[in-house]
N, C-alpha and C positions, 0 to 999 in steps of 0.2 A: 668390326672397325679394320680394316689392311693394317700390318705395323712389320716392319720387319727389323727382330729383335736385334741383328747384328748392327743398327745403326741406333737404338735407346740406352739415355744417358738417366737413370730417375732422379729428379728431384733438384735437378740445376736449373736457378733461376736466372730470367734472361731478361733484360731490357729490351722494350717493342716500342720502335719509332715508327708512328705513322704520319707523314711526311707531306701526303696529298701531290697535287702537280708540281715537279720538281726539275730542275735540268737534270739531265742524266748523267751530264760530265760531272757534275757538282758533288752528286751523289756517288756516282762511280769512283771519284777519286777520295771519298768520305770512307767509303768501303773500304778499299784498300789500304787507306792509312790504318782502320780498326784492326783488317789482319792483321796487318804488319805490327801493331803493339801489341795487341792477344798473343802474337808468337813469339814476341821479346821474353826470355827469362825474366830480364829486368824489371819491364815493365810489369810485365802478369803478377811476380812476387809483391809489387809493392798495391795491387787491387786498383788501379787508376783507370781500368777500364775492364769490361766486363761482356761476355757475350753479350750481341745486341741482333735482334730480325728488325730490318729495315725496309720498309712500305711505302712506296711510293707510285706518283702516275707519270711516267717518264715524258721531258721533252721529245720529239720527232729524232731519231737516230736508227741509224745502220749498224749493228754491230759485228766486227769481223775477228771468230775466235782463232783459235791457235792452228785449223786447219783450212781455213778460209783461201781464198784466193783472188785475185783480181777479178775472174770471170765471172763471181759469184754475183758480182753487182752487176745490172743489165743496162741500168740508168747510166747517163752523162753525169758527170761529177757538177755540170754546170746545172742541169737540169734540177739535179736533188738539191743546189744550191737555193734555186727560184722557190723549191717548195716548203725551204726549208729544216731540211733533213741534214743533220752530222752525218759525219763515216768516223769511226771511233776503231781504233784495234783493242781489243780485250783480253785477258789472260787468262781467260776460260777457254774450255775445249768447245769443239766445235767449229762450223762454216760461218755463214752470215746471216742473222736473222734483223727484224725492224722491230723498232719501238716505237710507242708513240700513244698520244691521248688514246683515252679508253683501254688503254692496258693496266693491270695492276702488276709490279714486279715487284717480288719478296727476294731479298736476300738475307739468308740466313748467316750469321759472323759468328761460329761456334767452335770452340777448343774442343777438339774430338778424343774422347779419353780412350784407352786401347782398345775396349770391345767395339770402338766405332770406327776402325780406321779399314773400312770398306767403300770403294769410290763407289761400287754399282749398288751396293746397298743402299748409301747416300741417295743415287739418284731416285732408287725405288720409292724411297720414302715420301722424296718430293713429288712424284707422279702418285703414290699414295692421296699425300695431301690434297691435290688438285682434283682428283677421281672422287674423293667424300664430298669434297665441297660443292662438284657439280652435280651430285646426288642431291643434296638440299634442294635443286631446281628438278627434280626430273630429270637430267642430260646424263645418258651415259657415258662417261669418259672411259676408255680404253686405253692400251699401250699396242703397241705397235712393235712386234719382234725384233724388227731390225733398224730399227731408231728410237731415240729415246726421245721422251713428250711425251702429251697427252692428246688423244683423239677423241672425234665425234664423229663415228662411220670411218669414213676416208678421209677425213678433214681436222686437221690440227687446228686446238686450240689452244696449246699452253706448248711454250717452248722450254728446255733445262739444259743448264749447261754451270758447272760446278769448277770452283778451281779449290786446291788443297796446299796451303803455305804453311810448313812448319805444324801442320796437323790442326789448322784454324782453316775452315772453309770460308770460301768469298762466293761470290754472284749467287745464283741460284732459280728462279723462276720467272717469266712472264705469262699469265693469263689475260685473252683478250675477252674484256667483258663486254665491250661496244666500241664502237667508231670506225672510223675509215681503214678498211681493208684492202683500199689496191695498192697503197706501196710495198705489199709482200709479192706484186706483180713488177713490180724493181729488182729484185731478187731473186737468185736460189735459194728457196729458206732452208737452210739447215744442210745445202746440200743435194736437197731432194729434188729434181726435174719433176714439173709438172705436181708441183705439191698445192691442192688446195688447203685454203685456209677457212676459219670458221668463228666465230663467238657467241658468248653467251647471248645478246641481243639477237644474233641471226634464228639461234637456233628456237628461241621463245618467243619471238617475235615482237618483243620488246624488251628495252634495258631492264636489268635487274636494278635494286638500288647498292651501288658499286660499295657502300658504308658496311651494307650486309653482308655483302660477297669478302670483303676484307676481315671482317670480323669474323668471320667463319673459318676462311684459308688460315689466317691467323692462329686459331687454334687448332685447327688441324698440322700444322707444319709442328708446333710447340708438342703435340699429343704424338706425332711420328718421332719426334727427336726425342721425344722422353726430358721435355722442358717444362718448366712451369711461371708464372708471373709473379714477381713478389706480391704478398699482399702487405 
């Protein structure tokens, strides 16, 4: 198993929330509120909130990171509205990406210890978690030295973007399990021109059990970050 020592913190208990199909905007707001609370010394001292891994299947949305521009969205707003796709500005790094049914989003909202405060190492941990998950289905996930994320051959299968506020992480990763990939044609994904995308369903010829994918990805993220679920 690949693991980045700089991003591990042994023995920290985490609350895991499996939310299923959910409104992206609603869960995004909940994530921001939890990140803010965990970063507040007054709240953290009361132990009223705790490190949490949030997993859900999002409603259709195009998210625009801090490096995105209007040129990254190729389709007209009216067309996207007809397709039921929101456009939301978010406080992660990176450019534009699409999320929707068939994807699994994982948001680790974790307080970082002193030995974990390396953003590059944290990104590699999320990439490792996806690569190890894909390996369970015999799919060879790879890194691209020029772009964050996970690829199968030259096709992107997972997008990764983090924010860190007061040494608490937010956002995380999206893994394409199944579903319609055509909305990626309506943006410049992650600022990459002519970026082909894929999904586990496309690579396998049939969709895997999404619950099993979620279970394995959850454990891989916990392993990479040195977290545990309390018994």
